[in-house]
C-alpha positions in Angstrom: 66.7 159.4 123.9 64.8 160.9 121.0 62.8 164.0 121.7 59.4 163.7 120.1 58.9 166.3 117.3 56.1 167.3 115.0 57.1 166.6 111.5 55.5 167.3 108.2 56.5 165.0 105.3 55.5 165.9 101.8 55.4 163.3 98.9 54.6 160.8 101.6 52.4 158.4 99.6 55.2 156.1 98.3 58.9 155.5 98.1 61.2 157.6 100.2 58.4 159.7 101.7 56.5 156.6 102.9 59.7 155.1 104.4 60.4 158.4 106.2 56.9 158.4 107.7 57.3 154.9 109.0 60.8 155.5 110.4 60.0 158.8 112.1 56.7 157.4 113.6 58.6 154.4 114.9 61.2 156.8 116.4 58.4 158.4 118.4 57.8 161.6 116.4 54.4 162.8 115.5 54.2 162.7 111.7 51.8 164.5 109.4 52.0 162.6 106.0 51.0 164.8 103.0 50.6 163.9 99.4 48.0 164.2 96.5 47.0 160.5 96.8 45.2 160.5 100.1 44.0 156.9 99.7 47.6 155.8 99.8 48.2 157.9 102.9 45.3 156.3 104.6 46.7 152.9 103.9 50.1 154.0 105.1 48.8 155.3 108.4 46.9 152.1 108.9 50.1 150.1 108.4 52.1 152.0 111.0 52.5 150.3 114.4 49.7 151.3 116.7 52.3 153.1 118.9 53.2 155.3 115.9 51.4 158.7 115.5 50.6 159.5 111.9 48.0 162.0 110.6 47.3 162.3 106.9 46.4 165.2 104.7 45.8 165.6 101.0 48.2 168.1 99.5 49.5 169.4 96.2 52.7 171.1 97.0 52.4 173.3 93.8 49.5 175.1 95.5 51.1 177.7 97.7 47.8 178.5 99.5 47.2 174.8 100.3 50.7 174.3 101.7 50.3 177.4 103.9 46.9 176.1 105.1 48.4 172.7 106.0 51.2 174.3 108.0 48.8 176.7 109.8 46.6 173.7 110.6 49.5 171.8 112.1 50.5 174.7 114.3 46.9 175.3 115.4 46.4 171.7 116.3 49.8 170.9 117.9 51.1 174.3 118.8 54.3 173.9 116.7 56.0 172.5 113.6 59.5 171.2 114.3 60.5 169.7 111.0 59.5 169.9 107.4 60.8 167.1 105.2 60.3 168.5 101.7 60.3 165.3 99.8 57.7 165.7 97.0 59.3 165.3 93.6 59.0 164.0 90.1 61.6 162.6 87.7 60.5 162.9 84.1 63.7 162.3 82.2 64.1 163.0 78.5 66.6 164.5 76.0 66.1 168.3 75.5 65.4 167.8 71.8 62.4 165.6 72.7 60.8 169.0 73.7 58.6 167.6 76.4 58.0 171.1 77.7 55.0 170.2 79.8 57.1 167.7 81.7 59.8 170.3 82.2 57.1 172.6 83.7 55.9 169.8 85.9 59.3 169.2 87.3 59.9 172.9 87.9 56.5 173.2 89.6 56.9 170.2 91.9 60.6 170.0 92.6 61.4 173.7 92.8 58.2 175.7 93.4 57.0 172.9 95.8 60.1 173.4 97.9 59.8 177.1 97.9 56.1 176.9 98.9 57.1 174.7 101.8 59.8 177.2 102.9 57.4 180.1 102.5 54.9 178.4 104.8 57.3 176.9 107.4 60.0 179.5 107.8 57.8 182.1 109.5 56.7 179.4 112.0 60.3 178.4 112.6 61.4 182.0 113.2 58.6 182.6 115.6 59.5 179.5 117.5 63.2 180.3 117.4 63.8 176.7 116.2 62.9 174.4 113.3 64.5 172.1 110.7 64.0 172.0 106.9 65.1 168.8 105.2 65.3 169.2 101.5 65.4 166.0 99.4 67.6 166.6 96.4 69.4 163.8 94.4 72.8 162.7 93.1 71.4 164.5 90.1 72.2 167.7 91.9 75.9 166.7 91.6 76.0 165.2 88.1 74.3 165.6 84.7 73.8 162.8 82.2 72.0 162.7 78.8 68.3 162.9 79.5 68.7 164.5 83.0 69.3 168.1 82.1 66.0 169.5 83.4 65.7 167.1 86.3 69.3 167.7 87.4 68.6 171.4 87.1 65.7 171.2 89.5 67.7 169.1 91.9 70.6 171.5 91.8 68.1 174.2 92.6 67.0 172.2 95.6 70.6 172.0 96.8 71.2 175.7 96.1 67.9 176.8 97.8 68.5 174.7 100.9 72.1 175.8 101.2 71.1 179.5 100.8 68.5 179.0 103.5 71.1 177.5 105.8 73.3 180.5 105.4 70.5 183.0 105.9 68.6 181.2 108.6 68.3 182.6 112.1 70.2 180.8 114.9 68.2 177.8 116.0 67.0 176.9 112.5 68.7 173.9 110.9 68.8 173.0 107.3 69.8 169.6 105.7 70.0 168.5 102.1 69.7 164.7 101.5 70.9 163.5 98.1 69.8 160.0 97.3 71.3 157.8 94.7 69.4 155.1 93.0 66.5 154.1 95.3 63.7 151.6 94.8 60.7 153.8 94.0 58.1 154.5 91.4 59.8 157.6 90.2 61.1 156.0 87.0 57.7 154.5 86.2 56.5 158.0 85.2 59.1 158.5 82.5 57.3 158.8 79.2 60.3 159.2 76.9 61.2 155.7 75.5 65.0 156.3 75.3 65.2 157.7 78.8 63.0 154.9 80.2 65.2 152.3 78.7 68.4 153.9 79.9 66.9 154.0 83.4 66.4 150.2 83.4 70.2 149.8 83.2 71.0 152.7 85.5 68.7 151.4 88.2 70.1 147.9 88.2 71.9 148.6 91.4 69.5 150.2 93.9 68.9 150.5 97.7 65.7 150.5 99.7 64.1 153.8 100.6 64.6 152.9 104.3 68.3 153.8 103.8 67.3 157.4 103.0 64.8 157.4 105.9 67.6 156.4 108.2 69.8 159.3 107.0 66.9 161.8 107.6 66.2 160.3 111.0 69.9 160.7 111.9 69.9 164.4 110.9 66.7 165.2 112.7 67.8 163.5 116.0 71.1 165.4 116.4 71.3 167.8 119.4 70.0 171.3 118.7 73.5 172.7 118.3 74.4 170.2 115.6 73.3 170.9 112.0 73.9 168.1 109.5 74.2 170.1 106.3 74.3 167.4 103.6 74.3 163.7 103.2 74.7 161.8 99.9 73.5 158.2 100.1 74.3 155.9 97.1 74.2 152.1 96.5 77.7 150.7 97.1 77.7 149.6 93.4 76.4 152.8 91.9 79.0 154.3 89.5 78.9 157.3 89.2 
């Protein structure tokens, strides 16, 4: 039987994040859905079964103070934070010689600093509780680099490295999981501005899976007994090569 946990999910307004919110709420967890687009969060919460418990909060993960305030608010209201699913991310692919440096900065800010801001806010709470679970959402891009993915893959390797480092350093009772999705139906690719990269993505994303598959993997990791730490899961479409 699943033990109800208080879970904060970032990047929850669409795609994997929204699927995670729906799955964990259906599993009986109390979910706090966070993202910049609060209107979408409101619609998401309204779509969850009446038995699901979902609160929403507007949040930009690049704002360290705001992330800390959200975590503090959760602890004040519920007395604890059991899980942080650090899912917020952007994928702005381009060749390096396109010199889209503002997009490089955006990926670094959201994908890397956003994760670190979450850790900085949640880790002291986990240590005080003597328990907690950080789920970092990386990508198969953490394990491979292709033309146009250099910066994105770099940020996702950083996600993998940071979560693995946290796992090794964490106090007993704190669990750390890295989820690396392959091609998933989402709006990530819609934000690519580089024409060459955008066209390449149309072919690459021909084989994809639904975000519910990633939500199921995260639910599996969260629901293991306290003495079981699922360190890493890679979830690809069966037809994805590589």
